[in-house]
VEXDREN-2710 file (C-alpha; in Angstrom, 1 decimal):
% VEXDREN-2710
k/r/px/py/pz
1/MET/2.5/18.3/14.1
2/LYS/-0.5/16.6/12.3
3/SER/-0.3/14.8/9.1
4/GLU/-2.7/13.0/6.8
5/LEU/-1.6/10.6/4.1
6/ASN/-0.8/12.4/0.6
7/PRO/-1.1/10.1/-2.3
8/THR/-0.3/12.8/-4.4
9/THR/3.1/13.3/-3.4
10/ASP/6.0/12.6/-5.6
11/GLY/7.1/9.4/-3.8
12/ALA/3.8/8.0/-3.8
13/ASN/3.6/8.7/-7.9
14/MET/7.0/6.6/-8.2
15/ALA/5.3/3.9/-6.0
16/ARG/2.5/3.8/-8.1
17/ARG/4.4/3.3/-11.4
18/SER/7.0/0.8/-10.0
19/PHE/5.6/-1.4/-7.0
20/LEU/5.0/-4.3/-9.5
21/ARG/8.5/-4.5/-10.7
22/TYR/10.0/-4.0/-6.8
23/ALA/7.6/-7.1/-5.8
24/GLY/9.0/-9.2/-8.6
25/ALA/5.3/-9.7/-9.7
26/SER/3.8/-9.8/-13.1
27/ALA/0.6/-7.9/-13.7
28/ALA/-0.9/-11.5/-14.2
29/GLY/0.1/-12.4/-10.9
30/ILE/-1.2/-9.2/-9.3
31/ALA/-4.7/-9.8/-11.0
32/LEU/-4.7/-13.1/-9.4
33/ILE/-4.3/-11.8/-6.1
34/GLY/-7.0/-9.3/-6.6
35/SER/-9.1/-11.7/-7.6
36/ALA/-8.5/-14.0/-4.6
37/ALA/-9.0/-11.2/-2.7
38/SER/-12.6/-10.2/-4.0
39/CYS/-13.6/-13.7/-3.8
40/LYS/-12.8/-14.1/0.0
41/LYS/-15.7/-14.5/2.4
42/ASP/-13.6/-12.0/4.9
43/LYS/-15.8/-9.3/6.1
44/ILE/-14.4/-6.0/7.4
45/VAL/-16.3/-4.8/10.3
46/PRO/-15.8/-1.1/11.9
47/THR/-15.7/-1.4/15.3
48/ASN/-14.8/1.8/17.1
49/GLY/-12.6/2.7/13.9
50/ILE/-11.5/0.2/11.1
51/ASP/-11.3/-3.5/11.7
52/ILE/-8.8/-5.6/9.5
53/GLY/-11.3/-8.5/8.8
54/SER/-10.1/-12.0/9.1
55/GLY/-8.3/-14.7/7.3
56/ASP/-5.5/-13.8/5.1
57/ILE/-7.2/-11.0/3.8
58/GLY/-7.3/-9.7/7.3
59/ILE/-3.3/-10.3/7.8
60/LEU/-2.8/-8.3/4.9
61/ASN/-4.9/-5.4/6.0
62/TYR/-3.0/-5.5/9.1
63/ALA/-0.1/-5.2/7.2
64/TYR/-1.2/-2.5/5.0
65/ALA/-2.6/-0.6/8.0
66/LEU/1.2/-0.3/9.2
67/GLU/2.5/0.3/5.6
68/GLN/0.2/3.4/5.4
69/LEU/1.7/4.6/9.3
70/GLU/5.3/4.0/8.0
71/ALA/4.9/5.6/4.7
72/ALA/3.2/8.8/5.9
73/PHE/6.0/9.2/8.7
74/TYR/8.9/9.1/6.2
75/LEU/6.8/11.3/3.7
76/GLN/6.9/14.0/6.4
77/VAL/10.5/13.3/7.5
78/ALA/11.4/13.9/4.0
79/ALA/9.1/17.1/3.7
80/THR/10.3/18.5/6.4
81/PRO/14.3/17.6/7.3
82/TYR/15.3/17.7/11.1
83/SER/18.1/20.2/11.8
84/GLY/21.3/19.5/10.8
85/ILE/20.6/16.6/8.8
86/SER/23.5/15.2/6.8
87/SER/23.7/14.1/3.1
88/ILE/24.0/10.6/3.9
89/GLU/21.1/10.7/6.3
90/THR/18.9/12.3/3.8
91/ALA/19.8/9.6/1.2
92/TYR/19.1/6.7/3.5
93/LEU/15.9/8.1/4.9
94/THR/14.6/9.3/1.4
95/ASP/15.5/5.6/0.1
96/ILE/13.3/4.1/3.3
97/ARG/10.6/6.4/2.3
98/ASP/10.5/5.1/-1.2
99/HIS/10.5/1.7/0.2
100/GLU/7.8/2.2/2.5
101/VAL/5.5/3.9/-0.1
102/LEU/5.9/0.8/-2.4
103/HIS/5.0/-1.2/0.5
104/ARG/2.0/0.5/1.2
105/ASP/0.9/0.9/-2.9
106/PHE/1.6/-2.9/-3.3
107/PHE/-0.6/-4.1/-0.3
108/LYS/-3.5/-1.6/-1.5
109/ALA/-3.3/-3.1/-5.1
110/ALA/-3.0/-6.8/-3.9
111/ILE/-6.1/-6.7/-1.5
112/GLY/-8.1/-4.6/-4.0
113/THR/-11.7/-4.0/-2.8
114/LYS/-11.2/-5.8/0.4
115/ALA/-8.5/-3.0/1.6
116/ILE/-9.2/-0.9/4.6
117/THR/-9.9/2.8/3.9
118/THR/-6.7/5.3/4.0
119/LEU/-5.9/6.0/7.4
120/THR/-5.6/9.7/9.1
121/THR/-2.3/9.9/11.2
122/ASP/-1.5/12.0/14.2
123/PHE/2.3/12.7/14.6
124/SER/1.9/15.8/17.1
125/SER/3.9/13.5/19.6
126/ILE/6.9/13.8/17.2
127/ASP/9.3/17.0/16.8
128/PHE/10.3/16.4/13.2
129/SER/13.0/19.2/13.6
130/SER/14.6/17.1/16.0
131/ARG/17.2/14.3/14.8
132/ALA/16.8/12.7/18.4
133/SER/12.9/12.7/18.1
134/VAL/12.6/11.4/14.4
135/LEU/15.2/8.8/14.8
136/ALA/13.8/7.5/17.9
137/ALA/10.4/7.5/16.3
138/ALA/11.6/5.6/13.2
139/LYS/13.3/3.0/15.5
140/LEU/9.8/2.0/17.2
141/LEU/8.1/2.1/14.1
142/GLU/10.7/-0.2/12.0
143/ASP/10.8/-2.3/15.1
144/THR/7.3/-2.6/15.7
145/GLY/6.8/-3.5/11.8
146/VAL/9.5/-6.3/11.9
147/ARG/7.9/-7.9/15.0
148/ALA/4.7/-7.5/13.5
149/TYR/5.5/-9.6/10.7
150/ASP/7.2/-12.2/13.0
151/GLY/4.3/-12.2/14.9
152/ALA/1.3/-12.3/12.5
153/GLY/3.3/-14.8/9.5
154/TYR/2.2/-17.7/11.0
155/LEU/-1.5/-17.2/10.2
156/ILE/-1.1/-16.8/6.6
157/LYS/-2.6/-19.5/4.8
158/ASP/-2.1/-18.6/1.2
159/PRO/1.8/-19.3/0.1
160/GLY/1.9/-16.6/-2.3
161/TYR/0.7/-14.1/0.4
162/LEU/3.4/-15.4/3.0
163/THR/6.4/-14.9/0.2
164/ILE/5.5/-11.4/-0.2
165/ALA/5.3/-11.1/3.3
166/GLY/8.8/-12.5/4.1
167/LYS/10.2/-10.1/1.0
168/ILE/8.9/-7.2/2.8
169/VAL/9.6/-8.1/6.5
170/SER/13.3/-8.6/5.2
171/VAL/13.5/-5.0/3.9
172/GLU/12.1/-4.0/7.1
173/ALA/14.7/-5.4/9.2
174/ARG/17.2/-3.9/7.0
175/HIS/15.7/-0.4/7.7
176/ALA/15.3/-1.4/11.7
177/ALA/19.2/-2.0/11.6
178/LEU/20.0/0.8/9.8
179/ILE/18.0/3.3/11.9
180/ALA/19.4/1.5/15.2
181/ASN/22.9/1.9/13.9
182/LEU/22.2/5.7/13.5
183/ILE/21.2/6.3/16.7
184/THR/24.3/4.1/18.4
185/PRO/26.9/2.8/16.0
186/GLY/26.9/-1.2/16.2
187/SER/23.3/-1.7/17.8
188/PHE/22.0/-3.0/14.7
189/VAL/21.6/-6.6/16.4
190/SER/20.9/-5.5/19.9
191/ASP/19.3/-7.6/22.4
192/ASP/16.0/-5.5/22.9
193/GLN/15.4/-6.9/19.3
194/VAL/17.3/-10.3/19.1
195/ASP/16.9/-13.0/21.3
196/ALA/19.9/-15.2/23.1
197/ASN/18.9/-17.6/20.1
198/GLY/19.8/-15.0/17.4
199/LEU/16.0/-14.9/16.6
200/ASN/14.0/-11.4/16.1
201/LYS/11.4/-11.1/18.8
202/SER/8.0/-10.9/17.8
203/ASN/4.7/-9.2/19.3
204/THR/0.9/-10.1/18.8
205/ILE/-1.4/-8.1/16.4
206/ALA/-3.4/-6.6/19.7
207/GLU/0.4/-5.4/20.9
208/VAL/1.3/-3.9/17.5
209/LEU/-2.2/-2.3/16.8
210/GLY/-1.9/-0.6/20.4
211/ALA/1.4/1.0/19.6
212/ALA/0.4/2.3/16.1
213/ASN/-3.0/3.7/17.3
214/GLY/-0.9/6.3/19.5
215/PHE/0.2/7.3/15.7
216/LEU/-3.3/7.3/14.4
217/LYS/-6.6/9.5/14.4
218/THR/-8.3/6.5/12.6
219/LYS/-7.9/3.5/15.0
220/VAL/-7.5/0.2/13.8
221/SER/-9.0/-3.0/15.7
222/ALA/-8.6/-6.7/15.1
223/VAL/-11.9/-8.0/16.4
224/ASN/-11.7/-11.2/14.5
225/TYR/-8.2/-12.0/15.8
226/ASN/-9.1/-11.5/19.5
227/TYR/-7.6/-14.7/20.7
228/GLN/-4.4/-12.8/20.0
229/VAL/-4.5/-10.6/22.9
END
């Protein structure tokens, strides 16, 4: 089925009330981030869709796009639970939904006027009535999200942004481990995600957007990060 992001959902309302507390940032801190965003020279240039822009704002928009996608997915999962879902799985997936909505709204507020627009999702390839289909999609989104942060973190110049990204990717990694374990108990550190050195694998911006765009009507590009291709 196809779905559009719905900022009026109860989960989203909760997020808007509490994302400052969640991120550990004061109102003054957020104002500072928003001010920094508004004075940046980064320009978002639409190219066959929406481009994330350049510099730190481009990376924040990149993360914002992924968080929009994840939030939309889990809002749909919560709204239409798959057949036979257990109470503990409902609790887990509801918690993840709330986290993703918080992440989405945090980035939107932090980027301010430089934020990309609200994306329109396309989940027609997912059978939301099937546990296997939902968890497989959740694993893909969570694993891709962690690899995305790990692959783009070095591009962030502002230490404040880098700190926030580190806190968020830590939560995303917890999600990824939980989803993997729901699919196959004991698979939370499988070698498809963690290498022989005990390090999480990463992906380039181009690789991640290639995967993410499969779930988006509104395509996202990264022209200013072409060297990542």
